[in-house]
N, C-alpha and C positions, 0 to 999 in steps of 0.2 A: 227778493228773497236772499240774494247772496251779498247784499250791501252791508255796510258797517252795522246798521241797526236791524238787518233782515233776519228772517227765520233761521237761516243756516248759522249765522254768527251767534244768535241768541242760544241756539241749541248747543253749539260748541262751548259757549261760556258756561251754560248750565251743566253740561257733562263734565267740564273741567272742575267746577266747584263741587259737584257731587263726588267726583273721584277723589278730590283732595279731602273732603269731609270723611268719606269712607276710609281712606288711608289713615287719617288721624284716629278715627274710632277704633280701627283694628289695632293700631299701636297702643291706644289707651287700654283696650281690652287685654292685649297681651301683657302689658305692664301689671294690670291688676291681677291677672291669673298667676303671673310669676310671683307677685307679692304674696298672694294667697298660699302658693306652694311653699314659699320660704317660711311664712308664719307657721304653717302646719309642721314643717320639718323642724323648726326651732322649738316648737311646743313639745314635740316628741323628745328631742334632745334634752330639753330642760327637765322634763319629767324623769327621764332616765338618770340624769345627773343628780336630781334631788333624791332619788331613791338610793343611788350608789354612794353619793357624797353630799350629805346635808350641809356640810360647811361651805359648799359652793353657792348656796341660795342667795346670800347678800350680793355676791358678784353677778349672779344671774339677774337679780332684780335691777341692778344698775344697768346692765346691758339691755334688758328689756325696755327700760325707760328711755335709753338713748335711741334704740331702734324705733320705738313708738313715736318719738319726736321727729326722727327723719322721715318716717312713713307719713306722718301728718303733713310734712312739708311737700312731699312728692304728690300726695293726693290734692293738696291745695293748688299746686302748680298745674296739675292736669285739669282741675276745675276751672282755673283762670283761663287756660287755653281754650277750653270748650266754650266758656262764656264769651271770650273774645271772638271766636269764630261765629257764634250766634249773633253777636252784635254787628259784625261786619256784614253778614248775609242780610240781616234786617235793614241795615242802612242802605244796602244796594237796592233792596226792594222799595224802600221809601223813596229813593232818588228816581227809580224807574216810574213809580206811580206819580210822583210830583212832576216829573218831566212830561208825562202824558197829560196831566192837568194843564200845564203851560201850553203845550202844543194845541190842545183842544180850544183853549181860550183864544189863541192868536190865529187859529184857522179862519175865523170869521173876518179877519183883517187882511187876508191874503190878497195880493194884487196880481194883475195879469202877468207881471214879470217875475212872479214867484217870490217877491219880497213882501213885506207887510206894511200896512199903514202905520207910520211911526207913532209911538206912545212914549214920550219922554217923561222920565221920573228922576227924582233926586235920591241919591243913596247916601247913607252914613257909614257904609262899609269902608273903613280906612285902608285896608289892604287893597281893595278893588280900586279905590280912588288913586292910591299911589301907583298902581300898575297902569291905569288908563289915563292918568293926568287930568281927571275931571270927576265931578260928582254927579254928572248927568248920564243917564243910561236909557237907551231906547229898548224898553223891555219887550216890545213886539218883535224887533229884529235881532234879538239876542236869544240864543238857545238857553234852555234852563241851566245847563251845566256851567254856563259862562255868566250867569246873572250874579249880582252882588248878593251877599248872604241875607240882607234884609228883604230883598225881593224874591228870594227863594223860600223865606220863612213860612208864609201862609200856605203855600202848596205843600211844603214838607209837613206841617202840622196836620193838615187835612189827610195827607197820605198816611202819616203815622197812626192817626186815630182809626182810619178805615181799615188798615192792615190789622191793627190790634183787635178790632171788633170781629173781623172775619176769622182770624186765627183762634180767638177765644171761642167763637161759636162752633167752629169745626172741631176743636178739642172737646167740646161738650156734646158732640153728636148732633148739633143743630143743622137742619137743611138750609144751607146758606143761599140756595136758589129759590127759596120759598118767598111768597109775598109778605108773609108775617115778619120774617127776618129782615127783609128789605125795609119795611116801614119802621120797625123798631130800631134798626141800626141807623137809618137816615135821621130819625128823631134825635139820636145821640150826637150824630155829626152836626146837626143844626144847633143843639144846645152848646156844644163845645165851640162852634164857630161864633155863636152869640157871646159867649163868655170872653172871647178874644177881641171881638169887634163891635160889641154893643154900644160903645161910646159914639160911633158914627153910623151905625146901622139905621136903615129907614124904619118908619113906623111899622110897616108890614113885616119887615124882617125880624122885628122884636117880638112878634107873636110866637106862641107855642107852635111846634111843628104841625099839630093837627089843625090849626087855624090858618096855615099858610095857603097861598094860592098854589095851584098845580105847578105853575112855572117855577116858583120858589122851591117847592118840594123836589122838583126834578133836579135842581142843582145839588141837593143833598144826596139824592138817590144816585146821581152820577158818580159821586165819590165811591160808593160801594160797588157800583157796576165796574168802574175802572179797576179797582182792586181785584175783583173777581175775573176780569178780562185778562189781567196780567198774571 
């Protein structure tokens, strides 16, 4: 519970991220409220000036155009900040789910000394090759975070799709714990997997989701279960 990947550490990380997000949202709200107040004040001043001194209207129009341009820049920056935060949080979720997939896969290869039955693969990740001085990686005895990019890819794609399906369903008010959602989402997971891996998939794996064996369906369902579990 108190280890690096334990409940306490996870809760602390989540609290920190939520706190940071809330702080940014408060700052953004404060900025927008301030801008609204400034706009209201300037509008009243402009109206009063137009009534008292019509000759000032051209200058006021120029100032309004400059202010509008600056305002658009500020709003665009706030939007970019919020999108960046959303992307960062999503990528962290994807990595957590993908890491869980990898750990589940290699759990069946665990040996009595807590290492794993080796599974050597070749990587084309040039940065990883340069760092490790080899293009051979034992994916079973390597944690997900330390895998080359090409051997993270499949888990990341499955995680990304699973998270997207769950998030969209929740946003639409769908019960993501229902059997119907599980089967519909698992069918999409299978179709997307087949689109990526159809060139080497077995004859059974090329079937539509509804015609798969229960063992194959469970692989797709497990993607959704893992997302829901995290």
